[in-house]
DRENMI-209107 format. One line per 10 residues: number of its first residue (from 0); for each residue x, y, z of C-alpha. Coordinates in steps of 0.5 Angstrom, whole numbers, padded with zeros to 4 digits. Layout:
BEGIN
NUM> X Y Z  ...
***
This chain:
BEGIN
0> 0000 0000 0000  0003 0007 -0002  0004 0011 0004  -0001 0017 0005  0004 0022 0008  0010 0021 0003  0015 0019 0009  0017 0014 0014  0012 0013 0020  0014 0013 0027
10> 0012 0005 0027  0017 0004 0021  0022 0007 0025  0020 0002 0031  0020 -0004 0027  0027 -0003 0024  0030 -0001 0031  0026 -0007 0034  0023 -0003 0040  0017 0000 0042
20> 0013 0006 0039  0014 0009 0046  0021 0008 0046  0022 0012 0039  0018 0017 0042  0022 0018 0048  0029 0018 0044  0026 0023 0039  0024 0028 0045  0031 0027 0049
30> 0029 0023 0055  0034 0020 0059  0030 0014 0061  0032 0010 0055  0038 0005 0055  0044 0008 0051  0043 0001 0046  0036 0003 0045  0038 0010 0043  0043 0008 0038
40> 0039 0003 0035  0033 0008 0034  0038 0014 0031  0041 0009 0026  0034 0007 0024  0031 0014 0024  0037 0016 0020  0037 0010 0015  0030 0011 0014  0031 0019 0013
50> 0025 0020 0019  0023 0027 0021  0019 0027 0027  0013 0032 0027  0014 0038 0031  0006 0038 0032  0006 0031 0035  0012 0033 0039  0009 0039 0042  0003 0035 0044
60> 0007 0030 0047  0012 0035 0051  0006 0040 0052  0011 0046 0049  0012 0048 0042  0019 0050 0042  0017 0057 0039  0018 0064 0042  0014 0070 0039  0018 0077 0038
70> 0013 0082 0037  0016 0089 0034  0012 0095 0032  0015 0096 0025  0018 0090 0021  0020 0095 0015  0026 0098 0020  0032 0094 0019  0033 0095 0027  0028 0090 0028
80> 0030 0085 0023  0037 0085 0026  0034 0084 0033  0030 0078 0030  0036 0075 0027  0040 0076 0033  0034 0072 0037  0034 0067 0032  0041 0065 0032  0041 0065 0039
90> 0035 0061 0040  0037 0056 0035  0042 0053 0039  0037 0051 0044  0032 0048 0038  0028 0054 0039  0025 0057 0033  0023 0065 0033  0016 0067 0030  0015 0075 0029
100> 0009 0079 0029  0008 0086 0028  0004 0092 0031  0005 0097 0025  0006 0102 0030  -0001 0101 0033  -0001 0102 0040  -0008 0100 0041  -0007 0094 0038  -0001 0092 0041
110> -0004 0088 0047  -0009 0084 0042  -0003 0082 0038  0002 0080 0044  -0004 0076 0047  -0005 0072 0040  0002 0071 0039  0003 0068 0046  -0003 0063 0045  0001 0060 0040
120> 0008 0060 0043  0012 0058 0049  0014 0065 0051  0014 0072 0048  0019 0078 0047  0016 0085 0046  0021 0089 0042  0020 0097 0044  0013 0096 0046  0009 0103 0044
130> 0003 0101 0049  0002 0106 0055  0005 0104 0062  -0002 0102 0065  -0003 0098 0059  0003 0094 0059  0003 0093 0066  -0004 0089 0065  -0001 0085 0059  0005 0083 0062
140> 0002 0078 0067  -0002 0075 0062  0004 0073 0057  0009 0070 0062  0015 0068 0061  0016 0075 0057  0022 0079 0056  0022 0087 0054  0027 0090 0049  0028 0098 0050
150> 0022 0099 0055  0024 0099 0062  0018 0098 0068  0021 0099 0075  0018 0094 0079  0015 0090 0074  0019 0084 0075  0020 0083 0068  0027 0082 0065  0029 0088 0060
160> 0035 0089 0055  0035 0096 0053  0039 0101 0050  0042 0107 0053  0039 0112 0049  0040 0118 0053  0048 0117 0052  0047 0116 0045  0043 0123 0044  0048 0126 0049
170> 0054 0124 0045  0051 0127 0038  0049 0133 0042  0057 0134 0044  0059 0132 0037  0055 0138 0034  0057 0143 0039  0064 0141 0039  0063 0143 0031  0060 0150 0033
180> 0053 0148 0032  0049 0152 0037  0042 0152 0034  0039 0144 0033  0033 0141 0031  0030 0134 0034  0026 0130 0028  0022 0127 0033  0020 0120 0033  0013 0117 0035
190> 0009 0120 0041  0008 0113 0044  0015 0111 0044  0019 0111 0050  0025 0112 0047  0023 0118 0044  0021 0121 0051  0028 0119 0053  0031 0123 0047  0027 0129 0049
200> 0029 0129 0056  0036 0129 0054  0036 0134 0049  0032 0139 0055  0038 0137 0059  0043 0139 0054  0040 0146 0054  0042 0146 0061  0049 0144 0060  0050 0149 0054
210> 0048 0156 0056  0045 0159 0049  0044 0152 0046  0037 0152 0042  0034 0146 0041  0027 0146 0036  0023 0140 0036  0019 0138 0029  0014 0132 0030  0016 0127 0025
220> 0016 0119 0026  0020 0113 0025  0020 0112 0017  0024 0114 0011  0018 0117 0008  0017 0121 0014  0024 0123 0014  0023 0125 0007  0017 0129 0008  0020 0133 0014
230> 0025 0137 0010  0021 0143 0009  0019 0143 0017  0027 0142 0019  0029 0147 0014  0024 0152 0017  0027 0152 0024  0033 0155 0021  0038 0150 0025  0045 0148 0023
240> 0045 0141 0026  0039 0135 0026  0039 0130 0031  0034 0125 0028  0030 0120 0032  0033 0114 0028  0037 0113 0022  0031 0112 0017  0029 0119 0019  0036 0121 0018
250> 0036 0117 0011  0030 0120 0008  0032 0127 0010  0038 0126 0007  0035 0124 0000  0030 0130 0000  0036 0135 0002  0040 0133 -0004  0034 0133 -0008  0033 0141 -0006
260> 0040 0142 -0007  0042 0143 0001  0049 0141 0002  0050 0136 0008  0054 0138 0012  0056 0145 0008  0049 0148 0010  0046 0143 0015  0049 0137 0019  0045 0131 0020
270> 0046 0125 0025  0042 0119 0026  0041 0113 0031  0042 0106 0031  0047 0105 0025  0043 0101 0021  0047 0098 0015  0045 0103 0010  0048 0109 0014  0055 0108 0012
280> 0053 0108 0004  0049 0114 0005  0051 0120 0001  0054 0123 0005  0055 0117 0010  0051 0118 0016  0054 0120 0023  0050 0116 0028  0050 0113 0035  0051 0105 0033
290> 0047 0100 0037  0049 0093 0037  0042 0091 0034  0043 0083 0033  0046 0083 0040  0040 0086 0043  0036 0080 0040  0041 0075 0043  0041 0078 0050  0034 0078 0050
300> 0034 0070 0048  0038 0069 0054  0034 0072 0059  0028 0069 0056  0031 0062 0056  0033 0063 0063  0026 0065 0065  0023 0059 0062  0028 0055 0065  0028 0058 0072
310> 0021 0060 0073  0018 0067 0072  0019 0069 0079  0026 0068 0079  0031 0074 0078  0035 0074 0072  0042 0072 0073  0047 0077 0072  0042 0083 0071  0041 0089 0075
320> 0035 0093 0077  0036 0097 0071  0036 0091 0066  0041 0089 0061  0044 0096 0059  0047 0097 0052  0051 0103 0051  0051 0106 0044  0058 0108 0040  0058 0115 0037
330> 0060 0113 0030  0063 0120 0026  0062 0120 0018  0061 0125 0013  0054 0128 0015  0057 0132 0020  0061 0138 0019  0063 0145 0022  0057 0150 0023  0057 0154 0016
340> 0061 0160 0017  0055 0165 0016  0052 0162 0022  0058 0162 0027  0057 0166 0033  0063 0171 0034  0069 0169 0037  0070 0172 0044  0074 0171 0050  0070 0165 0052
350> 0072 0158 0050  0067 0153 0046  0062 0151 0052  0061 0159 0053  0066 0159 0059  0071 0164 0060  0078 0162 0060  0080 0165 0067  0088 0164 0067  0093 0161 0063
360> 0094 0156 0069  0087 0154 0068  0088 0151 0061  0092 0144 0062  0090 0139 0057  0090 0132 0059  0088 0125 0055  0083 0120 0058  0080 0114 0055  0073 0115 0052
370> 0068 0111 0047  0072 0108 0041  0078 0112 0043  0081 0118 0047  0079 0125 0049  0084 0131 0050  0080 0135 0055  0083 0143 0056  0083 0142 0063  0076 0146 0064
380> 0071 0141 0062  0072 0143 0054  0075 0138 0049  0081 0140 0045  0081 0134 0041  0078 0127 0040  0083 0121 0038  0079 0115 0035  0081 0108 0033  0078 0109 0026
390> 0076 0101 0027  0069 0104 0024  0072 0107 0017  0070 0103 0011  0075 0099 0008  0076 0103 0002  0078 0109 0006  0084 0105 0009  0082 0105 0017  0087 0108 0021
400> 0087 0112 0028  0085 0119 0027  0084 0126 0031  0077 0129 0030  0074 0134 0032  0080 0138 0034  0079 0145 0036  0083 0152 0038  0082 0154 0045  0077 0159 0043
410> 0073 0153 0040  0074 0154 0032  0074 0147 0028  0081 0145 0026  0079 0139 0022  0074 0135 0018  0072 0128 0016  0070 0125 0010  0069 0131 0006  0065 0131 -0001
420> 0071 0132 -0005  0076 0127 -0001  0072 0122 0003  0078 0118 0005  0081 0124 0009  0080 0124 0016  0082 0130 0021  0089 0128 0023  0092 0122 0021  0099 0118 0019
430> 0096 0116 0012  0101 0114 0006  0099 0112 -0001  0104 0106 -0002  0107 0102 0003  0110 0096 -0001  0104 0096 -0006  0099 0097 0000  0095 0104 0001  0094 0107 0008
440> 0091 0113 0005  0085 0111 0002  0081 0112 -0004  0084 0111 -0011  0091 0109 -0012  0095 0112 -0018  0098 0107 -0023  0103 0108 -0028  0100 0108 -0035  0093 0108 -0032
450> 0092 0114 -0028  0088 0114 -0022  0085 0107 -0020  0080 0104 -0015  0084 0098 -0013  0083 0093 -0007  0089 0094 -0004  0087 0098 0002  0091 0096 0009  0089 0099 0016
460> 0093 0101 0022  0090 0098 0028  0091 0100 0035  0094 0094 0039  0095 0097 0046  0095 0104 0049  0096 0108 0055  0096 0115 0058  0103 0117 0061  0107 0124 0063
470> 0101 0125 0068  0096 0125 0063  0100 0130 0058  0102 0124 0053  0098 0119 0049  0102 0113 0047  0099 0108 0042  0102 0101 0039  0100 0101 0032  0100 0095 0027
480> 0100 0097 0020  0097 0091 0016  0097 0090 0009  0090 0088 0005  0091 0081 0007  0092 0082 0014  0099 0081 0014  0104 0086 0018  0108 0091 0015  0110 0095 0020
490> 0110 0097 0028  0109 0104 0030  0110 0107 0037  0106 0113 0037  0106 0119 0042  0101 0125 0042  0103 0130 0047  0099 0136 0049  0101 0143 0052  0097 0149 0053
500> 0100 0156 0051  0094 0161 0053  0099 0167 0053  0100 0166 0046  0092 0164 0045  0095 0157 0043  0096 0150 0045  0101 0145 0042  0101 0138 0040  0107 0134 0039
510> 0106 0127 0034  0112 0123 0034  0112 0116 0031  0117 0111 0030  0116 0106 0024  0119 0099 0025  0120 0094 0020  0121 0087 0023  0122 0081 0018  0124 0085 0012
520> 0125 0091 0008  0119 0096 0007  0119 0101 0001  0114 0107 0002  0112 0110 -0004  0107 0116 -0007  0103 0117 -0013  0109 0122 -0015  0114 0116 -0015  0109 0112 -0019
530> 0109 0117 -0024  0104 0123 -0022  0109 0129 -0022  0108 0133 -0016  0103 0128 -0012  0108 0126 -0007  0103 0126 -0001  0104 0121 0005  0106 0122 0012  0102 0126 0017
540> 0097 0129 0014  0092 0135 0017  0086 0136 0013  0083 0143 0015  0076 0146 0014  0076 0150 0008  0074 0157 0011  0075 0163 0008  0082 0167 0006  0086 0161 0007
550> 0093 0161 0005  0100 0158 0007  0107 0161 0009  0114 0159 0011  0120 0162 0013  0123 0162 0006  0118 0167 0004  0113 0162 0000  0106 0164 0000  0100 0160 -0002
560> 0101 0154 -0007  0108 0156 -0007  0109 0152 0000  0108 0146 -0004  0115 0142 -0005  0118 0147 0000  0123 0144 0005  0122 0149 0010  0122 0147 0018  0115 0150 0019
570> 0109 0152 0015  0103 0156 0017  0096 0155 0015  0092 0161 0016  0084 0161 0015  0079 0166 0017  0072 0162 0019  0067 0167 0020  0070 0173 0024  0075 0168 0027
580> 0082 0168 0025  0086 0161 0026  0093 0159 0024  0095 0152 0024  0103 0152 0025  0106 0145 0023  0114 0144 0025  0118 0138 0023  0122 0135 0028  0127 0132 0024
590> 0134 0135 0023  0133 0135 0015  0126 0137 0014  0122 0133 0008  0118 0137 0003  0111 0139 0005  0105 0137 0001  0100 0143 0002  0094 0145 -0001  0090 0152 0000
600> 0086 0152 -0006  0080 0147 -0008  0081 0144 -0001  0086 0146 0005  0091 0140 0007  0098 0140 0009  0103 0135 0012  0110 0133 0011  0111 0128 0005  0115 0122 0006
610> 0117 0120 -0001  0116 0126 -0005  0119 0124 -0011  0124 0118 -0009  0122 0112 -0005  0124 0111 0002  0126 0104 0004  0126 0102 0012  0131 0096 0012  0129 0090 0016
620> 0131 0091 0023  0131 0099 0023  0126 0104 0024  0124 0111 0021  0122 0117 0026  0116 0121 0024  0115 0127 0028  0111 0134 0027  0110 0139 0033  0103 0142 0031
630> 0101 0149 0034  0093 0151 0034  0093 0159 0035  0087 0163 0035  0090 0169 0031  0093 0170 0024  0101 0169 0025  0106 0173 0021  0112 0170 0019  0116 0173 0025
640> 0111 0171 0030  0110 0164 0027  0118 0163 0028  0117 0165 0036  0111 0161 0037  0114 0155 0034  0120 0155 0038  0116 0156 0045  0112 0150 0043  0118 0146 0042
650> 0121 0147 0048  0114 0147 0052  0113 0140 0049  0120 0137 0051  0119 0140 0058  0112 0136 0059  0115 0130 0057  0121 0131 0062  0117 0133 0068  0115 0126 0070
***
């Protein structure tokens, strides 16, 4: 007789194994009351017959479905897709499946959807529930075991995994304020969202932290389309910086701003939240607060499994009263930049946070660890510079540690990252176009007889260790230079020492790197050594904001683009940003200076070139010293003043390292 089901039955497996039907059932359900010999025979018979037990029959036998439900407000949001993926991958290891239900942002339907999902599954995960606190407290006892994501109900006794939204928004505001923005707009999320309320509270607190900061609010929502449609309302506020509820809103806004000819970040800066996958591929790439989305799903599953195993009354293991809290990392990309010059507040005798600089003794730069890097504090609570590890840079940009933002004592921005003209420029970094055929510069590579070509030869510089020394004045980094295959080319000992020079309206940074070739010779080249005359860039490179009236001088009398190729000991780049003049003074520490690569026309960038027109070789077992003293001055220096400031900065920095 033909088999009606098309597959072997449990009775056939029992007959083939020479055991009872009940024994097959016990083996398939994992009971430990069966002898090893019976287990072996049943499994061999099942494998031979290609028997697959019915999950429905198994659930009826065990009294459970081995499924859990994840209820989300919007499946179109990649954040919830990644949360689902994380929960599914974690649950699979326990032979559980995750089903998903969507409320489509309908808070009033949420309880009904959750109850129906729970009736079909063994447990429930509620992701960012939109219901009122009263409705949620009534629902939770009816759907136990249950875990919450991004919603905290004190005293409810329900495990929670949540993102510290306040920390993320605070980081976005701090970043925008550091760039000179004092007029922000919040593109708000759904009114029923608890995280939207957290964001609003944090923005209100920002007004207290930064006197004079204005924050408008525009009701938007949570989708790309809503972000697209809010552009006119956002622009009507006159703000120079946008804090969007999430990345989708920011992406929609970017699309509409691009259509209407509004430059980002030239006219307005835009930030997001979540770091969904599309954010890094936006035009320009989106600055955002990165949330480990899949990790939220994995942590929620672990809490839920613990609750199912130990019972609803047991406190979750390893989680405090505030729940399992995840802190987002601030990811800086090209959608944010300095405040437009025509919108910058006039610079006075205050620093960027609006606090008066009371005396030279009050300014003492100190390094300290921070998210994804280090911060150089001026000693009065304001930030002079941030040093990022650079791990979040796109591979095509040759990931490397970099400084950004960098400010003068008066708060004028002195760096830019991923600008429209050269996306692979990142503040201040050691960027070399050719190290044994690998580019540590980013972007296109110049190939002889082919021209500028995008190759898959991008290396990366990886911080293997770091410490703060010299009583906080120096940041030491151990940097590994890796080629495109991950093989080590060079090791570097890097020292970044900072001192204050408020008596001359300045502060100074000494950047010393010792590049060491270990097992073999290493050759350093440039586009110039590969056949492009005048393009000898590569080494420490400082990319500045464009500004107005930018020029460069050196002690040999060269001005503007004539500085390009000079071998003078120092170069001063002078810029006007609104009403504020600044000077970046770079001094080479080597006895014989390298030629300067300098641009002050189409963009503003400067640095000494390691391979100007000839390749440079670092023999195996030897080292190459790369050193620059940088002085950031809040005024326009002439040649005589620049020489005096260079001498003072060099002496002050040497004293800082010798003091401890």
